[in-house]
C-alpha positions as CSV (number, residue, x, y, z in Angstrom):
1,M,5.0,173.0,69.9
2,S,2.5,175.5,67.5
3,N,1.6,179.1,68.5
4,E,-2.0,178.1,68.6
5,T,-1.2,175.2,71.4
6,L,0.8,177.2,73.3
7,L,-1.3,180.7,73.3
8,S,-4.9,178.3,74.4
9,S,-2.6,177.6,77.2
10,I,-1.5,181.1,78.2
11,I,-4.4,183.0,78.1
12,P,-6.3,181.0,80.4
13,F,-3.3,181.1,82.7
14,A,-2.8,184.8,82.1
15,G,-6.3,185.2,82.9
16,S,-7.1,183.1,86.1
17,G,-3.6,184.3,87.1
18,L,-5.4,188.1,87.4
19,L,-8.2,186.7,89.0
20,G,-6.4,185.2,91.6
21,Y,-4.6,188.1,92.5
22,A,-7.9,189.9,93.1
23,M,-9.0,187.0,95.2
24,G,-5.9,186.8,97.3
25,F,-5.9,190.7,97.7
26,A,-9.5,190.2,99.1
27,L,-9.1,187.5,100.6
28,K,-6.2,188.7,102.4
29,K,-8.2,192.0,103.8
30,I,-11.2,189.7,104.9
31,L,-9.4,187.7,106.8
32,K,-7.6,190.5,108.7
33,W,-11.1,191.9,109.8
34,M,-12.3,188.5,111.0
35,L,-9.2,188.3,112.7
36,I,-9.8,191.6,114.4
37,I,-13.4,190.9,115.0
38,V,-13.0,186.9,116.2
39,G,-10.1,188.3,118.5
40,F,-12.4,190.7,120.1
41,L,-15.4,188.4,120.4
42,A,-12.8,185.7,122.2
43,G,-11.8,188.7,124.4
44,M,-15.2,189.8,125.4
45,F,-16.2,186.2,125.8
46,F,-13.1,185.5,128.4
47,V,-13.8,188.5,130.2
48,G,-17.5,188.2,130.9
49,V,-17.0,184.4,132.0
50,Q,-14.1,186.0,134.0
51,L,-16.8,188.9,135.5
52,L,-19.5,185.8,135.9
53,Q,-16.8,183.8,138.4
54,K,-15.7,186.9,140.5
55,Y,-19.5,187.8,141.1
56,G,-20.3,184.4,142.2
57,Y,-22.4,183.1,139.3
58,V,-20.1,180.6,138.1
59,S,-18.1,179.2,140.7
60,T,-15.5,177.2,138.4
61,V,-15.1,177.3,134.5
62,N,-13.7,173.5,133.6
63,W,-11.1,174.8,130.8
64,D,-10.1,171.5,130.0
65,K,-13.3,169.9,129.3
66,L,-14.2,173.2,126.9
67,G,-10.8,172.8,125.1
68,N,-11.6,169.1,124.5
69,D,-14.9,169.5,123.5
70,T,-14.1,172.6,121.3
71,S,-11.1,169.9,119.7
72,T,-13.6,167.1,118.9
73,Q,-16.1,169.4,117.5
74,I,-13.5,170.8,114.9
75,Q,-12.3,167.5,114.2
76,H,-16.0,166.6,113.5
77,W,-16.1,169.0,110.9
78,A,-12.7,168.9,109.5
79,A,-13.6,165.1,108.9
80,N,-16.8,165.9,107.1
81,V,-15.3,168.4,104.6
82,D,-15.2,167.0,100.7
83,V,-12.1,167.8,99.0
84,T,-12.0,165.6,96.1
85,N,-14.1,168.1,93.7
86,S,-12.1,170.9,94.4
87,L,-11.9,174.1,91.8
88,F,-8.5,173.6,91.3
89,H,-9.5,169.6,90.2
90,T,-12.1,170.5,88.0
91,L,-10.1,173.7,86.0
92,G,-7.1,171.9,84.6
93,I,-3.5,172.8,84.6
94,P,-3.1,176.2,83.0
95,V,-6.0,177.6,84.6
96,S,-5.6,176.1,88.4
97,G,-1.6,177.0,87.9
98,G,-2.5,181.0,86.9
99,L,-5.3,181.0,89.9
100,G,-2.9,179.5,92.6
101,L,-0.1,181.5,91.3
102,G,-2.2,184.8,91.5
103,L,-4.0,184.1,95.0
104,L,-0.3,183.8,96.2
105,A,1.2,186.6,94.7
106,G,-2.4,188.7,95.8
107,F,-2.2,187.3,99.7
108,L,1.5,188.1,100.0
109,R,1.1,191.4,98.5
110,T,3.1,194.0,101.0
111,H,0.7,196.8,100.6
């Protein structure tokens, strides 16, 4: 294997690895705040429904129906996701590998 061939694979791998690391680090920070916000909103929704029930505005909440309808809607959304034209499929092996490893390293960063 010539040096030129090896270098043409290492440079995209390293560059995409650095980009993947930055993306993974940012993703971890964004997901942390999104989880806090979604948890707060879900808690407020639950408290609101319980208060409505306590003061007689809602007699009962059919939690089974709410859970089934939510599950059905999520399954519908998941079935309509197109994964055939993914980013990793179109980039090639060196760039996809570097991006994937960098994303994992950035996401799993301890600090």
